[in-house]
VMD Tcl script that builds the backbone (N, CA, C; Angstrom):
set m [mol new atoms 558]
animate dup $m
set s [atomselect $m all]
$s set {name element resname resid chain x y z} {
  {N N MET 1 A 98.535 29.630 206.265}
  {CA C MET 1 A 98.416 31.022 206.683}
  {C C MET 1 A 96.948 31.420 206.609}
  {N N THR 2 A 96.460 32.032 207.683}
  {CA C THR 2 A 95.065 32.456 207.689}
  {C C THR 2 A 94.872 33.623 206.721}
  {N N ALA 3 A 93.624 33.826 206.337}
  {CA C ALA 3 A 93.316 34.898 205.378}
  {C C ALA 3 A 93.700 36.273 205.938}
  {N N THR 4 A 93.437 36.493 207.232}
  {CA C THR 4 A 93.767 37.777 207.847}
  {C C THR 4 A 95.279 37.987 207.870}
  {N N ARG 5 A 96.009 36.950 208.220}
  {CA C ARG 5 A 97.468 37.040 208.255}
  {C C ARG 5 A 98.032 37.273 206.860}
  {N N GLN 6 A 97.462 36.587 205.883}
  {CA C GLN 6 A 97.913 36.762 204.502}
  {C C GLN 6 A 97.632 38.187 204.022}
  {N N THR 7 A 96.485 38.737 204.387}
  {CA C THR 7 A 96.148 40.110 204.018}
  {C C THR 7 A 97.141 41.087 204.639}
  {N N LYS 8 A 97.484 40.871 205.907}
  {CA C LYS 8 A 98.463 41.740 206.573}
  {C C LYS 8 A 99.837 41.613 205.920}
  {N N THR 9 A 100.228 40.398 205.563}
  {CA C THR 9 A 101.517 40.177 204.898}
  {C C THR 9 A 101.548 40.896 203.563}
  {N N LYS 10 A 100.478 40.786 202.792}
  {CA C LYS 10 A 100.426 41.462 201.490}
  {C C LYS 10 A 100.440 42.977 201.659}
  {N N ALA 11 A 99.793 43.484 202.699}
  {CA C ALA 11 A 99.804 44.926 202.956}
  {C C ALA 11 A 101.219 45.390 203.304}
  {N N ARG 12 A 101.936 44.616 204.109}
  {CA C ARG 12 A 103.324 44.976 204.439}
  {C C ARG 12 A 104.209 44.912 203.203}
  {N N LEU 13 A 104.003 43.892 202.374}
  {CA C LEU 13 A 104.767 43.799 201.125}
  {C C LEU 13 A 104.482 44.994 200.230}
  {N N TYR 14 A 103.227 45.376 200.145}
  {CA C TYR 14 A 102.851 46.532 199.326}
  {C C TYR 14 A 103.555 47.792 199.827}
  {N N GLN 15 A 103.493 48.050 201.119}
  {CA C GLN 15 A 104.124 49.240 201.685}
  {C C GLN 15 A 105.635 49.222 201.466}
  {N N ALA 16 A 106.244 48.061 201.646}
  {CA C ALA 16 A 107.686 47.941 201.422}
  {C C ALA 16 A 108.026 48.154 199.954}
  {N N PHE 17 A 107.214 47.612 199.088}
  {CA C PHE 17 A 107.425 47.761 197.647}
  {C C PHE 17 A 107.358 49.237 197.251}
  {N N ILE 18 A 106.357 49.948 197.737}
  {CA C ILE 18 A 106.198 51.370 197.422}
  {C C ILE 18 A 107.408 52.163 197.947}
  {N N ALA 19 A 107.822 51.874 199.173}
  {CA C ALA 19 A 108.973 52.590 199.742}
  {C C ALA 19 A 110.232 52.340 198.910}
  {N N LEU 20 A 110.452 51.106 198.509}
  {CA C LEU 20 A 111.638 50.788 197.704}
  {C C LEU 20 A 111.542 51.392 196.301}
  {N N LEU 21 A 110.342 51.463 195.764}
  {CA C LEU 21 A 110.158 52.120 194.463}
  {C C LEU 21 A 110.623 53.564 194.530}
  {N N GLU 22 A 110.238 54.237 195.587}
  {CA C GLU 22 A 110.618 55.646 195.749}
  {C C GLU 22 A 112.127 55.798 195.900}
  {N N GLU 23 A 112.741 54.860 196.590}
  {CA C GLU 23 A 114.180 54.947 196.852}
  {C C GLU 23 A 115.035 54.521 195.662}
  {N N ARG 24 A 114.631 53.434 194.985}
  {CA C ARG 24 A 115.513 52.821 194.000}
  {C C ARG 24 A 114.940 52.677 192.598}
  {N N GLY 25 A 113.652 52.563 192.487}
  {CA C GLY 25 A 113.062 52.217 191.197}
  {C C GLY 25 A 112.901 50.713 191.090}
  {N N PHE 26 A 112.008 50.302 190.226}
  {CA C PHE 26 A 111.612 48.892 190.140}
  {C C PHE 26 A 112.772 47.951 189.831}
  {N N ASN 27 A 113.589 48.299 188.877}
  {CA C ASN 27 A 114.653 47.385 188.431}
  {C C ASN 27 A 115.746 47.162 189.466}
  {N N GLN 28 A 115.765 47.949 190.519}
  {CA C GLN 28 A 116.791 47.820 191.554}
  {C C GLN 28 A 116.306 47.083 192.801}
  {N N ILE 29 A 115.045 46.676 192.831}
  {CA C ILE 29 A 114.487 46.014 194.010}
  {C C ILE 29 A 114.798 44.522 193.956}
  {N N THR 30 A 115.296 43.998 195.066}
  {CA C THR 30 A 115.526 42.555 195.169}
  {C C THR 30 A 114.511 41.959 196.141}
  {N N VAL 31 A 114.285 40.674 196.005}
  {CA C VAL 31 A 113.368 39.982 196.915}
  {C C VAL 31 A 113.892 40.072 198.342}
  {N N LYS 32 A 115.198 39.933 198.514}
  {CA C LYS 32 A 115.781 39.994 199.859}
  {C C LYS 32 A 115.486 41.324 200.537}
  {N N GLU 33 A 115.777 42.427 199.856}
  {CA C GLU 33 A 115.538 43.720 200.514}
  {C C GLU 33 A 114.044 43.998 200.688}
  {N N LEU 34 A 113.213 43.512 199.781}
  {CA C LEU 34 A 111.769 43.656 199.935}
  {C C LEU 34 A 111.297 42.911 201.179}
  {N N CYS 35 A 111.776 41.684 201.341}
  {CA C CYS 35 A 111.397 40.893 202.515}
  {C C CYS 35 A 111.925 41.516 203.801}
  {N N ASP 36 A 113.171 42.013 203.765}
  {CA C ASP 36 A 113.725 42.684 204.947}
  {C C ASP 36 A 112.868 43.889 205.331}
  {N N ARG 37 A 112.499 44.690 204.338}
  {CA C ARG 37 A 111.714 45.907 204.593}
  {C C ARG 37 A 110.326 45.546 205.119}
  {N N ALA 38 A 109.735 44.481 204.579}
  {CA C ALA 38 A 108.387 44.069 204.995}
  {C C ALA 38 A 108.401 43.229 206.268}
  {N N GLN 39 A 109.584 42.870 206.720}
  {CA C GLN 39 A 109.764 42.041 207.910}
  {C C GLN 39 A 109.061 40.691 207.782}
  {N N ILE 40 A 109.306 40.066 206.639}
  {CA C ILE 40 A 108.827 38.704 206.415}
  {C C ILE 40 A 110.015 37.882 205.917}
  {N N ASN 41 A 109.894 36.571 205.984}
  {CA C ASN 41 A 110.993 35.768 205.455}
  {C C ASN 41 A 110.763 35.481 203.975}
  {N N ARG 42 A 111.826 35.134 203.300}
  {CA C ARG 42 A 111.760 34.912 201.857}
  {C C ARG 42 A 110.783 33.782 201.507}
  {N N GLY 43 A 110.690 32.784 202.371}
  {CA C GLY 43 A 109.757 31.683 202.125}
  {C C GLY 43 A 108.321 32.172 202.043}
  {N N THR 44 A 107.980 33.121 202.914}
  {CA C THR 44 A 106.631 33.692 202.883}
  {C C THR 44 A 106.395 34.419 201.570}
  {N N PHE 45 A 107.395 35.173 201.130}
  {CA C PHE 45 A 107.270 35.852 199.837}
  {C C PHE 45 A 107.018 34.828 198.737}
  {N N TYR 46 A 107.840 33.778 198.697}
  {CA C TYR 46 A 107.726 32.797 197.618}
  {C C TYR 46 A 106.484 31.908 197.745}
  {N N ASN 47 A 105.862 31.891 198.911}
  {CA C ASN 47 A 104.569 31.211 199.035}
  {C C ASN 47 A 103.468 31.988 198.320}
  {N N ASN 48 A 103.680 33.291 198.151}
  {CA C ASN 48 A 102.683 34.148 197.518}
  {C C ASN 48 A 103.020 34.530 196.082}
  {N N TYR 49 A 104.303 34.682 195.771}
  {CA C TYR 49 A 104.728 35.163 194.457}
  {C C TYR 49 A 105.942 34.373 193.983}
  {N N THR 50 A 106.072 34.258 192.677}
  {CA C THR 50 A 107.238 33.542 192.139}
  {C C THR 50 A 108.467 34.442 192.078}
  {N N ASP 51 A 108.243 35.763 191.897}
  {CA C ASP 51 A 109.342 36.732 191.825}
  {C C ASP 51 A 108.774 38.144 191.908}
  {N N ILE 52 A 109.627 39.125 191.752}
  {CA C ILE 52 A 109.198 40.533 191.818}
  {C C ILE 52 A 108.192 40.839 190.712}
  {N N TYR 53 A 108.379 40.243 189.549}
  {CA C TYR 53 A 107.468 40.504 188.427}
  {C C TYR 53 A 106.076 39.939 188.705}
  {N N ASP 54 A 106.023 38.820 189.399}
  {CA C ASP 54 A 104.735 38.249 189.789}
  {C C ASP 54 A 104.030 39.174 190.780}
  {N N LEU 55 A 104.788 39.743 191.713}
  {CA C LEU 55 A 104.228 40.734 192.640}
  {C C LEU 55 A 103.700 41.938 191.875}
  {N N GLU 56 A 104.475 42.406 190.901}
  {CA C GLU 56 A 104.044 43.542 190.086}
  {C C GLU 56 A 102.738 43.210 189.354}
  {N N THR 57 A 102.639 42.008 188.810}
  {CA C THR 57 A 101.420 41.591 188.110}
  {C C THR 57 A 100.238 41.544 189.076}
  {N N TRP 58 A 100.458 41.060 190.297}
  {CA C TRP 58 A 99.388 41.025 191.290}
  {C C TRP 58 A 98.935 42.444 191.631}
  {N N LEU 59 A 99.908 43.348 191.845}
  {CA C LEU 59 A 99.573 44.733 192.162}
  {C C LEU 59 A 98.803 45.388 191.011}
  {N N GLU 60 A 99.219 45.095 189.800}
  {CA C GLU 60 A 98.513 45.595 188.613}
  {C C GLU 60 A 97.067 45.105 188.616}
  {N N GLY 61 A 96.866 43.833 188.916}
  {CA C GLY 61 A 95.516 43.272 188.991}
  {C C GLY 61 A 94.681 43.952 190.059}
  {N N GLN 62 A 95.306 44.243 191.208}
  {CA C GLN 62 A 94.608 44.937 192.279}
  {C C GLN 62 A 94.187 46.335 191.846}
  {N N LEU 63 A 95.106 47.047 191.205}
  {CA C LEU 63 A 94.825 48.411 190.752}
  {C C LEU 63 A 93.655 48.421 189.766}
  {N N PHE 64 A 93.731 47.602 188.725}
  {CA C PHE 64 A 92.671 47.619 187.723}
  {C C PHE 64 A 91.392 46.952 188.225}
  {N N GLY 65 A 91.516 46.014 189.160}
  {CA C GLY 65 A 90.323 45.437 189.781}
  {C C GLY 65 A 89.554 46.498 190.562}
  {N N GLN 66 A 90.281 47.348 191.268}
  {CA C GLN 66 A 89.636 48.433 192.018}
  {C C GLN 66 A 89.003 49.452 191.069}
  {N N ILE 67 A 89.672 49.732 189.962}
  {CA C ILE 67 A 89.092 50.646 188.974}
  {C C ILE 67 A 87.784 50.088 188.440}
  {N N ARG 68 A 87.759 48.806 188.163}
  {CA C ARG 68 A 86.516 48.175 187.694}
  {C C ARG 68 A 85.424 48.272 188.765}
  {N N GLN 69 A 85.793 48.086 190.042}
  {CA C GLN 69 A 84.805 48.209 191.125}
  {C C GLN 69 A 84.257 49.621 191.206}
  {N N ILE 70 A 85.127 50.605 191.041}
  {CA C ILE 70 A 84.676 52.001 191.058}
  {C C ILE 70 A 83.662 52.225 189.943}
  {N N LEU 71 A 83.951 51.716 188.767}
  {CA C LEU 71 A 83.040 51.903 187.636}
  {C C LEU 71 A 81.722 51.156 187.854}
  {N N ARG 72 A 81.784 49.978 188.448}
  {CA C ARG 72 A 80.563 49.208 188.700}
  {C C ARG 72 A 79.698 49.867 189.767}
  {N N ALA 73 A 80.301 50.657 190.646}
  {CA C ALA 73 A 79.557 51.286 191.744}
  {C C ALA 73 A 78.727 52.474 191.283}
  {N N ASP 74 A 78.898 52.913 190.046}
  {CA C ASP 74 A 78.152 54.068 189.534}
  {C C ASP 74 A 76.664 53.730 189.543}
  {N N PRO 75 A 75.869 54.418 190.380}
  {CA C PRO 75 A 74.448 54.071 190.489}
  {C C PRO 75 A 73.669 54.306 189.197}
  {N N ALA 76 A 74.144 55.213 188.351}
  {CA C ALA 76 A 73.438 55.475 187.099}
  {C C ALA 76 A 73.850 54.507 185.992}
  {N N HIS 77 A 74.841 53.658 186.296}
  {CA C HIS 77 A 75.341 52.676 185.325}
  {C C HIS 77 A 75.868 53.335 184.049}
  {N N HIS 78 A 76.449 54.489 184.210}
  {CA C HIS 78 A 77.142 55.142 183.111}
  {C C HIS 78 A 78.624 55.083 183.444}
  {N N ALA 79 A 79.262 53.974 183.100}
  {CA C ALA 79 A 80.625 53.704 183.546}
  {C C ALA 79 A 81.611 54.785 183.144}
  {N N LEU 80 A 81.352 55.498 182.089}
  {CA C LEU 80 A 82.275 56.543 181.676}
  {C C LEU 80 A 81.667 57.932 181.854}
  {N N SER 81 A 80.804 58.070 182.859}
  {CA C SER 81 A 80.258 59.391 183.178}
  {C C SER 81 A 81.368 60.231 183.804}
  {N N PRO 82 A 81.233 61.555 183.777}
  {CA C PRO 82 A 82.256 62.400 184.415}
  {C C PRO 82 A 82.514 62.032 185.876}
  {N N ASP 83 A 81.475 61.689 186.625}
  {CA C ASP 83 A 81.676 61.317 188.028}
  {C C ASP 83 A 82.483 60.028 188.157}
  {N N SER 84 A 82.195 59.047 187.311}
  {CA C SER 84 A 82.949 57.792 187.343}
  {C C SER 84 A 84.398 58.010 186.935}
  {N N ILE 85 A 84.598 58.790 185.897}
  {CA C ILE 85 A 85.962 59.072 185.438}
  {C C ILE 85 A 86.733 59.804 186.533}
  {N N ARG 86 A 86.095 60.766 187.169}
  {CA C ARG 86 A 86.744 61.522 188.249}
  {C C ARG 86 A 87.117 60.581 189.394}
  {N N ALA 87 A 86.236 59.668 189.752}
  {CA C ALA 87 A 86.528 58.721 190.836}
  {C C ALA 87 A 87.732 57.837 190.480}
  {N N VAL 88 A 87.806 57.406 189.232}
  {CA C VAL 88 A 88.944 56.584 188.789}
  {C C VAL 88 A 90.229 57.410 188.832}
  {N N ILE 89 A 90.174 58.629 188.335}
  {CA C ILE 89 A 91.364 59.490 188.316}
  {C C ILE 89 A 91.837 59.767 189.747}
  {N N ASP 90 A 90.901 60.029 190.650}
  {CA C ASP 90 A 91.272 60.252 192.050}
  {C C ASP 90 A 91.927 59.007 192.643}
  {N N TYR 91 A 91.407 57.841 192.313}
  {CA C TYR 91 A 91.996 56.582 192.797}
  {C C TYR 91 A 93.412 56.398 192.245}
  {N N VAL 92 A 93.595 56.676 190.966}
  {CA C VAL 92 A 94.923 56.558 190.367}
  {C C VAL 92 A 95.886 57.522 191.062}
  {N N LYS 93 A 95.428 58.723 191.313}
  {CA C LYS 93 A 96.287 59.716 191.980}
  {C C LYS 93 A 96.642 59.266 193.396}
  {N N GLN 94 A 95.702 58.638 194.091}
  {CA C GLN 94 A 95.989 58.119 195.430}
  {C C GLN 94 A 97.056 57.025 195.384}
  {N N ASN 95 A 97.161 56.342 194.269}
  {CA C ASN 95 A 98.136 55.273 194.083}
  {C C ASN 95 A 99.261 55.700 193.149}
  {N N GLN 96 A 99.567 56.975 193.177}
  {CA C GLN 96 A 100.543 57.574 192.270}
  {C C GLN 96 A 101.901 56.880 192.335}
  {N N GLN 97 A 102.364 56.540 193.516}
  {CA C GLN 97 A 103.681 55.910 193.639}
  {C C GLN 97 A 103.726 54.579 192.906}
  {N N LEU 98 A 102.683 53.800 193.030}
  {CA C LEU 98 A 102.644 52.508 192.346}
  {C C LEU 98 A 102.556 52.696 190.844}
  {N N VAL 99 A 101.683 53.590 190.412}
  {CA C VAL 99 A 101.471 53.812 188.982}
  {C C VAL 99 A 102.738 54.356 188.327}
  {N N MET 100 A 103.369 55.308 188.972}
  {CA C MET 100 A 104.547 55.941 188.375}
  {C C MET 100 A 105.818 55.128 188.605}
  {N N GLY 101 A 105.801 54.261 189.588}
  {CA C GLY 101 A 107.003 53.493 189.893}
  {C C GLY 101 A 106.935 52.077 189.361}
  {N N GLY 102 A 106.153 51.255 190.016}
  {CA C GLY 102 A 106.125 49.836 189.686}
  {C C GLY 102 A 105.478 49.515 188.364}
  {N N LEU 103 A 104.397 50.189 188.048}
  {CA C LEU 103 A 103.659 49.838 186.845}
  {C C LEU 103 A 104.002 50.716 185.654}
  {N N ALA 104 A 104.890 51.666 185.839}
  {CA C ALA 104 A 105.167 52.643 184.786}
  {C C ALA 104 A 105.596 51.991 183.481}
  {N N ASN 105 A 106.335 50.893 183.569}
  {CA C ASN 105 A 106.823 50.281 182.335}
  {C C ASN 105 A 105.736 49.542 181.564}
  {N N ARG 106 A 104.611 49.239 182.206}
  {CA C ARG 106 A 103.547 48.501 181.510}
  {C C ARG 106 A 102.201 49.188 181.541}
  {N N ILE 107 A 102.107 50.306 182.198}
  {CA C ILE 107 A 100.797 50.910 182.442}
  {C C ILE 107 A 100.066 51.255 181.149}
  {N N GLU 108 A 100.748 51.752 180.147}
  {CA C GLU 108 A 100.053 52.160 178.926}
  {C C GLU 108 A 99.440 50.963 178.208}
  {N N THR 109 A 100.190 49.878 178.104}
  {CA C THR 109 A 99.669 48.671 177.451}
  {C C THR 109 A 98.465 48.127 178.211}
  {N N VAL 110 A 98.591 48.051 179.521}
  {CA C VAL 110 A 97.497 47.533 180.346}
  {C C VAL 110 A 96.307 48.486 180.298}
  {N N LEU 111 A 96.573 49.787 180.344}
  {CA C LEU 111 A 95.504 50.781 180.293}
  {C C LEU 111 A 94.700 50.653 179.005}
  {N N LYS 112 A 95.361 50.518 177.876}
  {CA C LYS 112 A 94.653 50.369 176.604}
  {C C LYS 112 A 93.784 49.118 176.612}
  {N N ARG 113 A 94.342 48.013 177.086}
  {CA C ARG 113 A 93.575 46.759 177.142}
  {C C ARG 113 A 92.354 46.918 178.038}
  {N N GLU 114 A 92.547 47.544 179.189}
  {CA C GLU 114 A 91.443 47.724 180.129}
  {C C GLU 114 A 90.392 48.693 179.599}
  {N N LEU 115 A 90.813 49.755 178.928}
  {CA C LEU 115 A 89.849 50.709 178.349}
  {C C LEU 115 A 88.932 50.012 177.355}
  {N N ILE 116 A 89.509 49.188 176.495}
  {CA C ILE 116 A 88.699 48.457 175.517}
  {C C ILE 116 A 87.753 47.508 176.233}
  {N N SER 117 A 88.259 46.814 177.226}
  {CA C SER 117 A 87.432 45.875 177.977}
  {C C SER 117 A 86.281 46.599 178.677}
  {N N ILE 118 A 86.582 47.747 179.263}
  {CA C ILE 118 A 85.540 48.532 179.940}
  {C C ILE 118 A 84.481 48.975 178.945}
  {N N MET 119 A 84.900 49.438 177.791}
  {CA C MET 119 A 83.928 49.852 176.763}
  {C C MET 119 A 83.034 48.685 176.366}
  {N N GLU 120 A 83.637 47.537 176.159}
  {CA C GLU 120 A 82.849 46.377 175.728}
  {C C GLU 120 A 81.987 45.830 176.855}
  {N N ASP 121 A 82.537 45.781 178.081}
  {CA C ASP 121 A 81.811 45.210 179.215}
  {C C ASP 121 A 80.703 46.123 179.729}
  {N N PHE 122 A 81.044 47.393 179.962}
  {CA C PHE 122 A 80.111 48.285 180.638}
  {C C PHE 122 A 79.181 49.013 179.678}
  {N N LEU 123 A 79.690 49.413 178.551}
  {CA C LEU 123 A 78.874 50.208 177.644}
  {C C LEU 123 A 78.385 49.405 176.445}
  {N N GLN 124 A 78.680 48.125 176.460}
  {CA C GLN 124 A 78.300 47.232 175.372}
  {C C GLN 124 A 78.681 47.812 174.011}
  {N N ALA 125 A 79.855 48.428 173.965}
  {CA C ALA 125 A 80.354 48.943 172.684}
  {C C ALA 125 A 80.556 47.759 171.754}
  {N N ASP 126 A 80.066 47.880 170.563}
  {CA C ASP 126 A 80.190 46.803 169.583}
  {C C ASP 126 A 81.085 47.297 168.457}
  {N N PHE 127 A 82.377 47.148 168.659}
  {CA C PHE 127 A 83.332 47.604 167.663}
  {C C PHE 127 A 83.159 46.855 166.344}
  {N N GLU 128 A 82.599 45.654 166.412}
  {CA C GLU 128 A 82.401 44.861 165.190}
  {C C GLU 128 A 81.327 45.486 164.292}
  {N N ARG 129 A 80.388 46.212 164.888}
  {CA C ARG 129 A 79.300 46.805 164.108}
  {C C ARG 129 A 79.596 48.232 163.659}
  {N N ALA 130 A 80.715 48.787 164.128}
  {CA C ALA 130 A 81.081 50.152 163.734}
  {C C ALA 130 A 81.299 50.199 162.224}
  {N N THR 131 A 80.887 51.276 161.600}
  {CA C THR 131 A 80.938 51.341 160.137}
  {C C THR 131 A 82.066 52.207 159.586}
  {N N LEU 132 A 82.624 53.097 160.389}
  {CA C LEU 132 A 83.640 54.002 159.863}
  {C C LEU 132 A 85.032 53.377 159.786}
  {N N LEU 133 A 85.340 52.476 160.710}
  {CA C LEU 133 A 86.635 51.807 160.731}
  {C C LEU 133 A 86.437 50.323 161.013}
  {N N PRO 134 A 87.329 49.472 160.512}
  {CA C PRO 134 A 87.277 48.060 160.921}
  {C C PRO 134 A 87.452 47.967 162.446}
  {N N ALA 135 A 86.869 46.953 163.057}
  {CA C ALA 135 A 86.802 46.822 164.512}
  {C C ALA 135 A 88.161 46.958 165.195}
  {N N LYS 136 A 89.182 46.282 164.702}
  {CA C LYS 136 A 90.468 46.335 165.400}
  {C C LYS 136 A 91.052 47.747 165.377}
  {N N TYR 137 A 90.779 48.504 164.308}
  {CA C TYR 137 A 91.259 49.882 164.239}
  {C C TYR 137 A 90.429 50.807 165.134}
  {N N GLY 138 A 89.139 50.553 165.201}
  {CA C GLY 138 A 88.279 51.337 166.088}
  {C C GLY 138 A 88.693 51.171 167.546}
  {N N ARG 139 A 88.972 49.921 167.938}
  {CA C ARG 139 A 89.447 49.661 169.300}
  {C C ARG 139 A 90.754 50.420 169.561}
  {N N ALA 140 A 91.685 50.318 168.613}
  {CA C ALA 140 A 93.004 50.943 168.780}
  {C C ALA 140 A 92.890 52.464 168.875}
  {N N VAL 141 A 92.054 53.067 168.030}
  {CA C VAL 141 A 91.894 54.525 168.052}
  {C C VAL 141 A 91.306 54.965 169.387}
  {N N PHE 142 A 90.239 54.319 169.810}
  {CA C PHE 142 A 89.605 54.673 171.076}
  {C C PHE 142 A 90.598 54.562 172.230}
  {N N ALA 143 A 91.249 53.406 172.348}
  {CA C ALA 143 A 92.168 53.176 173.464}
  {C C ALA 143 A 93.359 54.116 173.414}
  {N N SER 144 A 93.847 54.395 172.223}
  {CA C SER 144 A 95.038 55.246 172.098}
  {C C SER 144 A 94.759 56.695 172.466}
  {N N GLU 145 A 93.623 57.223 172.024}
  {CA C GLU 145 A 93.377 58.638 172.318}
  {C C GLU 145 A 93.131 58.866 173.802}
  {N N VAL 146 A 92.387 57.984 174.445}
  {CA C VAL 146 A 92.124 58.149 175.874}
  {C C VAL 146 A 93.391 57.882 176.679}
  {N N SER 147 A 94.106 56.805 176.336}
  {CA C SER 147 A 95.311 56.488 177.102}
  {C C SER 147 A 96.397 57.532 176.900}
  {N N ALA 148 A 96.461 58.156 175.725}
  {CA C ALA 148 A 97.479 59.196 175.495}
  {C C ALA 148 A 97.301 60.356 176.467}
  {N N VAL 149 A 96.069 60.780 176.679}
  {CA C VAL 149 A 95.805 61.873 177.614}
  {C C VAL 149 A 96.153 61.435 179.037}
  {N N ILE 150 A 95.727 60.250 179.423}
  {CA C ILE 150 A 95.991 59.761 180.772}
  {C C ILE 150 A 97.491 59.551 180.991}
  {N N MET 151 A 98.189 58.986 180.005}
  {CA C MET 151 A 99.627 58.743 180.142}
  {C C MET 151 A 100.403 60.054 180.234}
  {N N LEU 152 A 100.015 61.051 179.469}
  {CA C LEU 152 A 100.690 62.342 179.558}
  {C C LEU 152 A 100.504 62.926 180.957}
  {N N TRP 153 A 99.295 62.818 181.474}
  {CA C TRP 153 A 98.995 63.290 182.827}
  {C C TRP 153 A 99.861 62.546 183.856}
  {N N ILE 154 A 99.946 61.219 183.729}
  {CA C ILE 154 A 100.756 60.420 184.654}
  {C C ILE 154 A 102.228 60.795 184.529}
  {N N ASN 155 A 102.740 60.821 183.302}
  {CA C ASN 155 A 104.163 61.088 183.084}
  {C C ASN 155 A 104.580 62.497 183.466}
  {N N ASP 156 A 103.630 63.435 183.435}
  {CA C ASP 156 A 103.926 64.812 183.852}
  {C C ASP 156 A 103.741 65.018 185.354}
  {N N GLY 157 A 103.501 63.930 186.086}
  {CA C GLY 157 A 103.409 64.025 187.539}
  {C C GLY 157 A 102.013 64.226 188.088}
  {N N MET 158 A 100.983 63.993 187.275}
  {CA C MET 158 A 99.592 64.087 187.724}
  {C C MET 158 A 99.286 65.471 188.283}
  {N N VAL 159 A 99.743 66.497 187.601}
  {CA C VAL 159 A 99.621 67.876 188.076}
  {C C VAL 159 A 98.183 68.381 187.987}
  {N N GLU 160 A 97.549 68.205 186.835}
  {CA C GLU 160 A 96.181 68.715 186.663}
  {C C GLU 160 A 95.219 67.990 187.608}
  {N N SER 161 A 94.186 68.686 187.982}
  {CA C SER 161 A 93.175 68.109 188.869}
  {C C SER 161 A 92.351 67.068 188.117}
  {N N SER 162 A 91.635 66.274 188.893}
  {CA C SER 162 A 90.755 65.283 188.260}
  {C C SER 162 A 89.679 65.989 187.440}
  {N N ALA 163 A 89.210 67.140 187.897}
  {CA C ALA 163 A 88.208 67.890 187.132}
  {C C ALA 163 A 88.771 68.338 185.785}
  {N N ASP 164 A 90.025 68.804 185.782}
  {CA C ASP 164 A 90.657 69.212 184.517}
  {C C ASP 164 A 90.793 68.030 183.560}
  {N N LEU 165 A 91.227 66.900 184.095}
  {CA C LEU 165 A 91.412 65.715 183.244}
  {C C LEU 165 A 90.076 65.216 182.713}
  {N N VAL 166 A 89.050 65.221 183.550}
  {CA C VAL 166 A 87.709 64.830 183.090}
  {C C VAL 166 A 87.263 65.755 181.965}
  {N N GLY 167 A 87.534 67.047 182.110}
  {CA C GLY 167 A 87.181 67.999 181.058}
  {C C GLY 167 A 87.859 67.659 179.739}
  {N N MET 168 A 89.143 67.328 179.798}
  {CA C MET 168 A 89.862 66.968 178.573}
  {C C MET 168 A 89.313 65.696 177.942}
  {N N LEU 169 A 89.027 64.706 178.765}
  {CA C LEU 169 A 88.482 63.451 178.233}
  {C C LEU 169 A 87.078 63.658 177.668}
  {N N THR 170 A 86.330 64.568 178.261}
  {CA C THR 170 A 84.998 64.886 177.739}
  {C C THR 170 A 85.105 65.557 176.370}
  {N N VAL 171 A 86.081 66.429 176.207}
  {CA C VAL 171 A 86.311 67.050 174.894}
  {C C VAL 171 A 86.606 65.971 173.862}
  {N N LEU 172 A 87.448 64.999 174.216}
  {CA C LEU 172 A 87.750 63.896 173.291}
  {C C LEU 172 A 86.479 63.143 172.897}
  {N N ARG 173 A 85.632 62.919 173.894}
  {CA C ARG 173 A 84.398 62.166 173.650}
  {C C ARG 173 A 83.412 62.938 172.781}
  {N N ASP 174 A 83.340 64.249 172.991}
  {CA C ASP 174 A 82.266 65.028 172.397}
  {C C ASP 174 A 82.606 65.773 171.108}
  {N N HIS 175 A 83.874 65.788 170.718}
  {CA C HIS 175 A 84.259 66.582 169.549}
  {C C HIS 175 A 85.106 65.776 168.574}
  {N N PRO 176 A 84.905 66.013 167.285}
  {CA C PRO 176 A 85.748 65.324 166.303}
  {C C PRO 176 A 87.193 65.842 166.375}
  {N N LEU 177 A 88.118 65.002 165.996}
  {CA C LEU 177 A 89.532 65.319 166.067}
  {C C LEU 177 A 89.869 66.611 165.309}
  {N N LYS 178 A 89.243 66.826 164.180}
  {CA C LYS 178 A 89.552 68.021 163.395}
  {C C LYS 178 A 89.234 69.311 164.162}
  {N N ASP 179 A 88.223 69.278 165.042}
  {CA C ASP 179 A 87.912 70.442 165.872}
  {C C ASP 179 A 88.924 70.615 166.999}
  {N N ILE 180 A 89.416 69.510 167.520}
  {CA C ILE 180 A 90.363 69.555 168.639}
  {C C ILE 180 A 91.717 70.105 168.188}
  {N N VAL 181 A 92.182 69.653 167.030}
  {CA C VAL 181 A 93.524 70.062 166.580}
  {C C VAL 181 A 93.486 71.254 165.640}
  {N N GLY 182 A 92.316 71.715 165.282}
  {CA C GLY 182 A 92.182 72.907 164.458}
  {C C GLY 182 A 92.494 72.705 162.976}
  {N N CYS 183 A 92.240 71.531 162.476}
  {CA C CYS 183 A 92.473 71.271 161.045}
  {C C CYS 183 A 91.435 72.013 160.205}
  {N N VAL 184 A 91.887 72.508 159.084}
  {CA C VAL 184 A 90.994 73.156 158.143}
  {C C VAL 184 A 90.989 72.327 156.868}
  {N N TYR 185 A 89.813 71.869 156.481}
  {CA C TYR 185 A 89.681 71.078 155.262}
  {C C TYR 185 A 89.055 71.941 154.179}
  {N N ASP 186 A 89.618 71.905 153.006}
  {CA C ASP 186 A 89.033 72.658 151.878}
  {C C ASP 186 A 88.181 71.744 151.020}
}
mol reanalyze $m
mol bondsrecalc $m
mol representation Tube
mol addrep $m
């Protein structure tokens, strides 16, 4: 299969997958109905993927690969600048059906892993040198607080604008937790 033909086949599979997600949800999709909807034969599907879960993993890779490209495109090289975050949020919203349908069962785990990787890759965060918490706890705290806000936004239907979400993530970045939740220490 030529590269152009394979790209077209994958695009048809993607569109069929999204349509079936909206109609049935991930656990109800079969390879047969996916192939029927995409107008390809099952052999073509199995030449590209081992099963529906393999397709889901490929789509997940595409989604996070594009997010990484968006972050790398930041001319100021501030991967977590408000403009970069807004671009990522807009991209996620454009792919809302995939995020909320196909990847919903794994998105939080993958998001946390990717957030840590982005911090280490783009911002050269050195969790090993952090002094307030051991490295594995620092990674977990960072990934959990950011992913919690993003997951709530996703699970609530992505209602708030990208500007609103960037504002919330900026508050997380710029203020200690005690100020955010209003704790009073004596």
